Backbone bond lengths (Angstrom), bond angles and torsions (degrees), N, CA, C in turn:
res aa  C-N    CA-C-N  psi(-1)  N-CA   C-N-CA  omega(-1)  CA-C   N-CA-C  phi
1 M - - - 1.469 - - 1.530 109.29 -
2 N 1.347 117.19 129.32 1.463 119.79 -177.69 1.526 110.65 -78.91
3 W 1.349 113.88 172.38 1.456 118.96 -174.04 1.524 112.09 -65.81
4 F 1.336 117.45 -34.57 1.458 120.04 -179.11 1.530 110.86 -64.16
5 S 1.324 116.55 -43.59 1.465 120.35 179.19 1.516 111.21 -66.09
6 L 1.342 116.86 -37.13 1.463 120.40 179.55 1.527 111.72 -65.10
7 L 1.325 115.78 -30.37 1.464 119.48 -178.64 1.526 112.78 -93.98
8 F 1.328 116.50 -44.20 1.459 120.05 -169.85 1.525 114.39 -120.07
9 G 1.331 117.81 2.44 1.451 120.75 179.66 1.513 112.43 -71.68
10 P 1.343 117.67 176.63 1.470 121.46 179.70 1.521 112.78 -56.20
11 N 1.318 116.12 -36.39 1.465 121.02 178.78 1.524 110.98 -109.13
12 G 1.328 116.08 24.15 1.455 120.24 -177.63 1.519 112.49 -73.74
13 W 1.323 113.92 168.38 1.467 120.87 -176.21 1.533 112.38 -101.20
14 G 1.321 116.43 6.97 1.467 119.29 -179.49 1.514 113.34 -61.64
15 G 1.330 116.14 -35.86 1.470 119.57 179.03 1.514 112.12 -63.44
16 L 1.344 115.98 -40.75 1.461 119.55 179.17 1.526 110.74 -66.77
17 L 1.335 116.53 -40.26 1.456 119.58 176.90 1.528 111.37 -62.49
18 L 1.335 116.05 -39.20 1.466 119.85 178.43 1.524 110.86 -64.65
19 E 1.338 116.69 -43.48 1.466 119.99 177.23 1.529 110.58 -61.41
20 G 1.328 116.68 -40.83 1.461 120.06 177.89 1.514 111.92 -64.20
21 A 1.347 116.74 -37.17 1.457 120.35 178.01 1.530 111.10 -64.87
22 V 1.334 116.64 -38.28 1.463 120.76 178.23 1.529 109.96 -64.24
23 V 1.342 117.05 -42.84 1.464 120.56 178.20 1.528 110.37 -62.24
24 T 1.324 116.85 -40.62 1.462 120.97 178.80 1.524 111.30 -59.95
25 I 1.325 116.55 -46.45 1.465 120.48 179.70 1.531 110.67 -65.63
26 L 1.328 116.59 -43.17 1.465 120.22 179.19 1.523 110.93 -60.35
27 L 1.330 116.22 -41.17 1.459 120.37 -179.81 1.520 110.80 -64.47
28 A 1.329 117.11 -44.03 1.467 120.58 -179.54 1.530 111.61 -67.24
29 V 1.342 116.27 -44.38 1.467 120.55 -178.25 1.528 110.71 -66.58
30 T 1.328 117.12 -37.87 1.467 120.46 178.88 1.521 111.32 -68.99
31 T 1.319 116.56 -36.31 1.465 120.99 -178.49 1.523 111.89 -72.88
32 M 1.330 117.71 -35.55 1.460 122.11 -170.52 1.534 114.10 -53.64
33 P 1.352 120.47 -52.40 1.472 117.78 -177.10 1.525 112.79 -64.13
34 F 1.335 116.77 -36.02 1.470 119.25 178.89 1.524 110.77 -69.57
35 G 1.331 116.86 -41.77 1.457 120.49 -179.17 1.515 112.62 -67.95
36 F 1.338 117.08 -47.77 1.461 120.30 -179.38 1.529 110.98 -70.83
37 G 1.336 116.35 -39.07 1.465 118.94 177.33 1.516 111.88 -65.08
38 G 1.332 116.38 -41.61 1.460 119.76 176.95 1.518 111.54 -65.19
39 G 1.340 116.26 -36.32 1.458 119.57 177.92 1.517 112.02 -64.77
40 L 1.333 117.18 -39.66 1.461 120.83 177.61 1.526 111.03 -64.53
41 A 1.344 115.83 -42.89 1.469 119.65 177.65 1.529 110.98 -61.82
42 L 1.335 116.74 -40.97 1.461 120.74 177.55 1.530 110.81 -63.43
43 A 1.325 115.87 -42.11 1.464 119.34 -178.80 1.523 111.24 -62.52
44 I 1.327 116.48 -43.97 1.468 119.93 178.39 1.525 110.30 -63.37
45 A 1.354 116.10 -40.62 1.467 119.76 179.57 1.532 111.24 -66.92
46 K 1.322 117.24 -33.19 1.464 119.93 179.08 1.518 112.23 -67.01
47 L 1.314 116.47 -23.46 1.460 120.96 178.21 1.535 111.52 -94.54
48 S 1.329 115.77 8.97 1.464 120.51 -179.68 1.531 110.61 -67.92
49 P 1.330 117.13 147.66 1.480 119.54 175.70 1.516 112.84 -71.97
50 N 1.346 116.46 -12.94 1.467 120.58 -179.64 1.529 109.67 -80.35
51 P 1.331 118.94 116.66 1.469 120.89 -177.96 1.526 113.80 -64.67
52 A 1.339 117.53 -31.75 1.462 120.71 -179.98 1.530 110.52 -66.69
53 V 1.327 116.10 -41.49 1.469 120.34 177.98 1.519 110.38 -64.32
54 R 1.322 116.79 -44.56 1.464 120.64 179.38 1.525 110.85 -61.83
55 A 1.328 116.68 -42.08 1.464 120.61 -178.75 1.525 110.91 -65.04
56 F 1.331 117.46 -41.09 1.469 120.73 179.23 1.526 110.75 -63.04
57 C 1.318 116.57 -45.49 1.469 120.43 -178.47 1.525 111.44 -66.10
58 E 1.322 116.73 -38.44 1.459 119.72 177.29 1.522 110.79 -65.40
59 A 1.331 116.90 -39.89 1.469 120.22 177.99 1.513 110.89 -64.61
60 Y 1.317 116.18 -40.05 1.467 121.06 178.43 1.524 111.22 -59.90
61 T 1.334 116.53 -52.99 1.462 119.74 -177.56 1.527 111.51 -66.33
62 T 1.318 117.30 -36.91 1.469 119.90 178.51 1.523 110.88 -63.69
63 F 1.324 116.09 -41.52 1.470 119.89 -178.49 1.525 111.58 -65.29
64 F 1.331 116.73 -52.48 1.464 119.12 -173.73 1.528 112.90 -77.58
65 R 1.321 117.95 -19.94 1.458 119.35 173.01 1.523 111.22 -84.76
66 G 1.325 116.33 -16.26 1.459 120.45 -175.49 1.510 115.20 -95.79
67 I 1.347 117.96 -12.53 1.459 120.01 179.44 1.528 109.28 -111.48
68 P 1.336 118.18 157.37 1.474 120.38 178.65 1.526 111.37 -60.37
69 D 1.314 115.67 144.47 1.460 119.84 -179.23 1.527 111.44 -63.23
70 L 1.329 117.20 -32.38 1.465 120.45 177.87 1.524 110.26 -63.91
71 L 1.318 116.60 -38.54 1.463 120.18 177.38 1.522 110.55 -66.20
72 S 1.330 117.46 -37.98 1.470 120.79 175.66 1.525 110.46 -59.43
73 L 1.332 115.45 -41.12 1.463 120.18 179.51 1.523 111.06 -61.91
74 F 1.313 116.80 -44.50 1.463 120.49 179.92 1.528 111.29 -66.56
75 I 1.338 116.85 -40.88 1.464 120.24 179.93 1.518 110.53 -61.57
76 V 1.332 116.68 -45.36 1.465 120.26 -179.73 1.517 110.80 -67.17
77 Y 1.336 117.29 -45.26 1.465 120.84 -175.56 1.531 111.33 -63.72
78 F 1.327 116.23 -54.40 1.464 119.47 -176.90 1.520 111.67 -75.61
79 G 1.334 116.96 -35.39 1.465 119.29 178.57 1.515 111.85 -66.94
80 L 1.336 116.59 -43.15 1.458 120.51 179.19 1.525 110.85 -65.59
81 Q 1.340 115.91 -39.00 1.460 119.24 178.63 1.520 111.12 -64.59
82 A 1.344 116.77 -40.87 1.466 120.24 178.22 1.521 111.03 -63.96
83 L 1.340 116.52 -40.72 1.461 120.01 178.93 1.521 111.15 -64.47
84 I 1.328 117.25 -43.12 1.462 120.74 179.61 1.521 110.70 -64.47
85 D 1.329 116.99 -38.58 1.470 120.47 178.08 1.528 111.29 -60.91
86 K 1.335 116.67 -42.82 1.468 120.15 -179.57 1.523 111.04 -67.06
87 V 1.342 115.88 -44.21 1.470 119.30 179.60 1.523 110.32 -65.12
88 S 1.322 117.31 -37.97 1.463 121.37 179.82 1.523 111.05 -63.24
89 K 1.315 116.23 -40.55 1.472 119.58 179.16 1.522 111.25 -66.25
90 L 1.337 115.60 -39.71 1.462 119.13 179.17 1.516 112.05 -65.00
91 L 1.344 116.02 -34.93 1.461 120.69 -178.07 1.521 113.15 -91.61
92 G 1.327 115.82 -3.71 1.459 119.51 178.31 1.510 115.07 84.35
93 F 1.338 116.81 13.21 1.467 120.06 176.43 1.520 109.05 -96.20
94 G 1.324 115.00 168.45 1.454 119.31 178.39 1.510 111.17 -155.20
95 G 1.316 115.22 159.94 1.454 120.28 174.55 1.509 115.38 79.80
96 L 1.352 117.99 9.12 1.459 119.68 178.60 1.524 109.43 -78.45
97 E 1.321 116.36 134.41 1.462 120.58 -177.26 1.529 109.44 -137.69
98 V 1.321 115.23 138.57 1.463 120.78 178.75 1.519 109.06 -74.10
99 H 1.327 116.62 126.13 1.456 119.62 176.47 1.522 108.80 -69.85
100 A 1.325 115.79 138.64 1.458 120.24 -176.34 1.525 111.70 -59.67
101 F 1.334 117.70 -35.70 1.471 120.45 179.09 1.524 110.45 -63.81
102 V 1.342 116.23 -43.57 1.470 120.66 179.35 1.522 109.97 -63.99
103 A 1.337 116.49 -43.15 1.466 120.41 178.17 1.523 110.75 -61.40
104 G 1.332 116.34 -39.18 1.451 120.03 178.31 1.512 112.11 -63.97
105 V 1.332 116.88 -43.21 1.469 120.95 178.48 1.527 110.23 -61.04
106 I 1.334 116.47 -46.14 1.470 119.99 -178.16 1.524 110.48 -64.04
107 A 1.333 117.06 -46.42 1.465 120.78 -177.94 1.521 111.56 -63.27
108 L 1.322 116.57 -45.68 1.460 119.59 -179.87 1.531 111.22 -67.47
109 A 1.338 117.01 -36.69 1.467 120.09 178.21 1.524 110.77 -64.34
110 V 1.333 116.41 -38.38 1.470 120.69 177.98 1.523 110.63 -61.18
111 V 1.333 115.96 -43.77 1.467 120.50 -178.92 1.527 110.88 -71.00
112 V 1.334 116.83 -44.94 1.461 120.77 -179.66 1.528 110.50 -61.98
113 A 1.318 117.31 -38.04 1.467 120.55 177.93 1.522 110.85 -61.22
114 A 1.327 116.38 -41.11 1.464 120.08 -179.73 1.529 111.04 -63.31
115 Y 1.331 117.30 -43.21 1.461 120.54 -178.63 1.530 111.90 -74.68
116 S 1.327 116.85 -43.73 1.459 119.41 -175.97 1.526 112.35 -70.48
117 S 1.335 117.73 -21.05 1.466 119.52 179.03 1.524 111.14 -60.23
118 E 1.338 116.69 -34.40 1.465 119.38 179.39 1.526 110.77 -68.39
119 V 1.325 116.15 -36.39 1.469 120.09 177.29 1.526 109.91 -65.56
120 W 1.328 115.70 -44.61 1.469 119.70 -179.21 1.534 111.26 -64.83
121 I 1.333 117.27 -38.26 1.462 119.80 179.70 1.527 110.47 -61.92
122 A 1.322 115.61 -45.66 1.468 119.22 178.46 1.527 110.76 -60.32
123 A 1.338 117.02 -39.19 1.457 120.74 179.49 1.527 110.92 -68.13
124 L 1.331 116.48 -41.51 1.469 119.77 178.99 1.525 111.46 -61.17
125 K 1.319 115.92 -40.66 1.464 119.70 -179.21 1.524 112.00 -73.17
126 A 1.340 116.56 -20.55 1.461 120.22 -178.12 1.526 112.60 -82.27
127 V 1.331 116.82 -17.49 1.474 119.50 178.00 1.526 108.39 -75.18
128 P 1.321 118.75 121.61 1.472 120.92 -176.94 1.532 111.96 -58.97
129 R 1.318 115.43 141.95 1.456 120.68 179.24 1.532 111.04 -61.59
130 G 1.298 116.40 -28.10 1.458 120.06 -179.93 1.515 112.98 -62.43
131 Q 1.339 117.50 -25.76 1.468 120.26 177.22 1.529 110.51 -63.68
132 H 1.324 116.69 -41.45 1.476 120.30 177.53 1.537 110.50 -64.84
133 E 1.310 115.85 -43.71 1.462 119.86 -177.91 1.528 111.21 -66.04
134 A 1.338 116.71 -38.12 1.463 119.81 178.73 1.526 110.84 -66.11
135 A 1.349 116.36 -39.12 1.464 119.81 178.68 1.525 111.06 -65.30
136 Q 1.336 116.58 -39.81 1.458 119.80 177.53 1.521 111.10 -65.31
137 A 1.320 115.60 -36.37 1.466 119.24 179.00 1.521 111.11 -65.79
138 L 1.330 117.35 -27.40 1.459 121.55 178.08 1.527 112.10 -83.95
139 G 1.328 116.75 -2.32 1.457 120.83 177.49 1.521 114.61 90.19
140 L 1.324 117.73 13.87 1.465 120.14 179.15 1.521 109.92 -80.87
141 D 1.341 116.13 138.02 1.453 119.03 175.91 1.525 109.59 -77.83
142 Q 1.322 116.37 179.77 1.460 121.17 -174.06 1.528 112.23 -63.81
143 R 1.340 115.98 -41.73 1.466 119.68 -178.71 1.523 111.53 -65.75
144 R 1.331 116.35 -46.87 1.469 120.16 -178.85 1.529 110.58 -68.07
145 T 1.311 116.75 -33.34 1.467 119.68 176.03 1.518 110.62 -60.97
146 F 1.331 115.63 -44.06 1.473 119.15 -178.49 1.520 110.72 -67.25
147 V 1.338 117.20 -45.43 1.466 120.92 -175.51 1.519 112.14 -70.60
148 L 1.339 117.17 -44.27 1.465 120.77 -172.14 1.529 114.13 -90.60
149 V 1.322 117.02 -27.96 1.466 119.52 -173.48 1.529 112.13 -111.11
150 V 1.325 115.96 -49.88 1.471 119.69 -172.95 1.526 111.77 -79.87
151 M 1.329 117.35 -46.10 1.458 120.54 -172.25 1.538 113.37 -59.99
152 P 1.330 119.94 -44.85 1.473 118.59 177.99 1.533 112.75 -58.35
153 Q 1.331 116.09 -36.99 1.468 119.05 178.14 1.522 111.59 -72.87
154 L 1.325 116.10 -35.71 1.468 120.08 177.72 1.519 110.85 -59.91
155 I 1.324 115.63 -46.67 1.465 120.07 -177.64 1.524 110.76 -61.36
156 R 1.332 116.46 -42.78 1.460 119.96 179.55 1.531 111.51 -61.22
157 I 1.324 116.09 -43.85 1.463 120.34 -177.74 1.522 111.68 -72.50
158 A 1.346 116.62 -37.27 1.467 120.54 -173.21 1.528 113.37 -85.13
159 L 1.328 118.15 -14.46 1.466 120.88 -173.96 1.532 114.35 -52.54
160 P 1.333 120.42 -47.57 1.467 118.87 -179.60 1.521 113.12 -59.08
161 G 1.334 116.79 -45.22 1.461 120.20 179.63 1.511 112.66 -66.72
162 L 1.328 116.63 -41.88 1.458 120.29 179.20 1.529 110.71 -66.64
163 G 1.326 116.66 -34.72 1.461 119.66 177.34 1.516 111.77 -62.83
164 N 1.326 116.36 -40.05 1.464 119.85 177.41 1.527 111.15 -64.53
165 I 1.333 116.15 -40.40 1.461 119.55 179.33 1.523 110.63 -66.73
166 W 1.340 117.47 -36.32 1.470 120.70 176.26 1.530 110.79 -60.65
167 T 1.330 116.67 -42.91 1.464 119.76 179.06 1.520 110.63 -62.86
168 I 1.324 116.72 -40.71 1.468 120.28 176.95 1.520 110.41 -64.57
169 L 1.335 116.59 -40.79 1.460 121.06 179.58 1.527 111.25 -59.74
170 L 1.336 116.79 -41.76 1.460 120.40 178.68 1.524 111.40 -55.16
171 K 1.326 116.05 -41.44 1.462 120.05 -179.60 1.522 111.85 -77.45
172 E 1.333 116.40 -34.05 1.462 120.07 -178.52 1.530 112.42 -69.17
173 T 1.328 117.49 -18.28 1.465 119.44 177.76 1.523 111.49 -61.37
174 S 1.323 117.49 -20.81 1.465 120.44 179.60 1.522 111.82 -63.16
175 L 1.342 117.12 -19.40 1.460 120.07 -179.60 1.527 111.72 -65.15
176 I 1.329 116.35 -25.73 1.462 119.11 -177.13 1.523 111.69 -69.05
177 S 1.323 116.91 -14.35 1.466 119.71 177.16 1.526 111.44 -62.13
178 T 1.337 117.27 -22.88 1.461 120.31 178.16 1.523 111.95 -69.71
179 L 1.343 117.05 -16.13 1.468 121.41 178.26 1.523 111.52 -99.95
180 A 1.324 116.02 17.22 1.476 123.06 175.87 1.514 113.57 68.32
181 V 1.338 117.46 22.03 1.459 121.03 172.11 1.520 107.90 -83.02
182 M 1.324 117.44 134.64 1.457 121.48 -174.67 1.525 110.74 -81.49
183 D 1.330 115.51 70.38 1.452 120.00 173.81 1.528 109.12 -86.10
184 L 1.319 116.78 -170.44 1.460 120.37 -175.81 1.524 112.15 -62.63
185 L 1.326 116.83 -45.71 1.463 119.49 -178.92 1.522 111.30 -66.24
186 R 1.327 116.42 -40.12 1.470 119.90 178.37 1.528 110.64 -64.01
187 A 1.316 116.71 -40.69 1.465 120.45 178.26 1.521 110.84 -62.47
188 A 1.343 116.31 -42.69 1.457 119.68 177.91 1.527 111.07 -63.71
189 S 1.317 116.63 -37.82 1.476 120.56 178.50 1.519 111.23 -65.27
190 E 1.338 116.60 -42.41 1.463 120.27 179.29 1.523 110.60 -63.96
191 A 1.329 117.08 -44.85 1.458 120.38 179.06 1.519 110.99 -63.48
192 S 1.303 116.76 -40.66 1.461 120.83 179.58 1.519 111.54 -64.58
193 R 1.323 116.16 -41.80 1.468 119.98 -178.29 1.522 111.83 -67.33
194 N 1.321 117.11 -33.88 1.462 120.24 -176.46 1.527 113.28 -86.62
195 T 1.318 117.47 -15.61 1.462 119.94 -177.34 1.523 113.19 -118.34
196 T 1.323 116.61 -8.01 1.480 122.54 -174.76 1.530 111.51 53.39
197 R 1.331 115.95 37.88 1.473 121.61 176.26 1.539 109.08 -125.63
198 P 1.327 117.44 64.79 1.470 119.59 -173.99 1.528 113.60 -63.46
199 I 1.331 117.37 -38.78 1.468 119.40 -177.57 1.526 110.88 -60.58
200 L 1.323 116.58 -41.95 1.463 121.13 -178.03 1.523 111.02 -61.53
201 F 1.320 116.68 -52.35 1.461 119.57 -171.55 1.531 112.44 -78.34
202 Y 1.322 117.56 -34.59 1.463 117.86 175.25 1.527 111.15 -70.28
203 S 1.331 117.07 -31.98 1.464 119.87 174.85 1.523 110.58 -67.77
204 A 1.344 116.67 -38.88 1.465 120.08 176.87 1.524 110.93 -63.15
205 A 1.348 115.95 -41.67 1.465 119.56 178.06 1.522 110.47 -64.29
206 A 1.334 116.89 -41.32 1.468 120.59 178.92 1.524 110.73 -61.94
207 A 1.333 116.48 -39.81 1.465 120.35 179.03 1.526 111.11 -63.54
208 I 1.329 116.67 -39.98 1.471 120.06 179.60 1.529 110.81 -66.95
209 Y 1.342 117.00 -43.90 1.464 120.18 176.17 1.527 110.36 -59.08
210 L 1.331 116.79 -40.46 1.455 120.74 -179.34 1.525 111.01 -65.25
211 V 1.326 116.79 -39.85 1.467 120.39 177.24 1.526 110.17 -62.83
212 F 1.337 116.71 -43.69 1.467 120.58 177.37 1.532 110.71 -57.67
213 S 1.330 116.23 -44.27 1.462 120.33 -177.97 1.520 111.38 -65.97
214 I 1.334 116.86 -41.97 1.467 120.63 179.79 1.525 110.24 -63.73
215 L 1.335 116.72 -45.84 1.467 119.93 178.87 1.527 111.08 -62.49
216 S 1.328 116.34 -38.47 1.463 120.14 178.16 1.514 110.99 -63.08
217 N 1.331 116.60 -41.10 1.460 120.12 179.12 1.523 111.37 -65.18
218 V 1.327 116.86 -37.25 1.460 120.67 178.09 1.536 110.41 -64.22
219 V 1.330 115.71 -47.59 1.466 120.23 179.43 1.524 110.85 -63.00
220 Q 1.344 116.03 -42.28 1.460 119.78 179.21 1.520 111.45 -61.22
221 G 1.333 116.19 -42.24 1.465 119.61 178.97 1.515 111.81 -60.79
222 K 1.337 116.86 -41.45 1.462 120.17 178.87 1.521 111.43 -66.43
223 L 1.322 116.92 -40.95 1.461 120.74 178.45 1.530 111.12 -63.32
224 E 1.324 116.18 -41.64 1.461 119.54 179.82 1.524 111.47 -66.03
225 R 1.324 116.65 -41.47 1.468 119.19 178.63 1.523 110.69 -63.66
226 R 1.323 116.34 -39.61 1.466 119.66 179.36 1.528 110.61 -67.22
227 A 1.343 115.76 -41.83 1.466 119.11 -178.57 1.519 112.63 -68.71
228 N 1.326 117.06 -27.14 1.459 121.52 -176.83 1.516 113.80 -94.30
229 R 1.320 117.52 9.58 1.454 119.72 177.03 1.528 110.55 -59.75
230 G 1.300 116.11 128.95 1.463 120.23 179.35 1.515 113.94 89.55
231 F 1.367 116.75 -2.86 1.463 120.19 178.19 1.516 108.71 -110.90
232 A 1.324 115.91 141.79 1.466 120.12 179.28 1.524 109.13 -72.06
């Protein structure tokens, strides 16, 4: 059977690869707001005047940036399952199990938050102090100052770094295949195992990941150009 039939024939594996690609995108898109939002919260906490808060956040980022992302996935998956089992027993419930997709989102969000916090910190420090003072002079409270004055500038400054982390996240979603979730890499593995044509299907998966990365770079470039309108 030739490669075209294996991918696009009546009994081809192209449909499974497409389904895996959709799961990969869903996993990355679902993780992104939690990871970037958590990173922003960490960055703000790292600039807190409270030394205990700063120390906790630094320990958090050091830990999750210092261990392999696959290990983070296992810690979250098995640790969360153990915690749910204990709580279920205390409450008299049973049979509750963490879905692998949910565990993957949580684990990846934890890691992305650790990495993106450094990007957010650099962006926070890059916003001139005079912007805060000008907002206060206009009568804006702290919340409105952050939302209306600081946040638009933060996004413009942080976009390049966050875009790089998004590209890494797209590739890191392949780790969830170890939890038997049918993502793109898992689909390629299944097709390879059943057809003994690993080069074909892993190359197809690589091509799809590459297309995702190229499209992401195009979108990122447009977002950066839009955000930088009016700036030299």
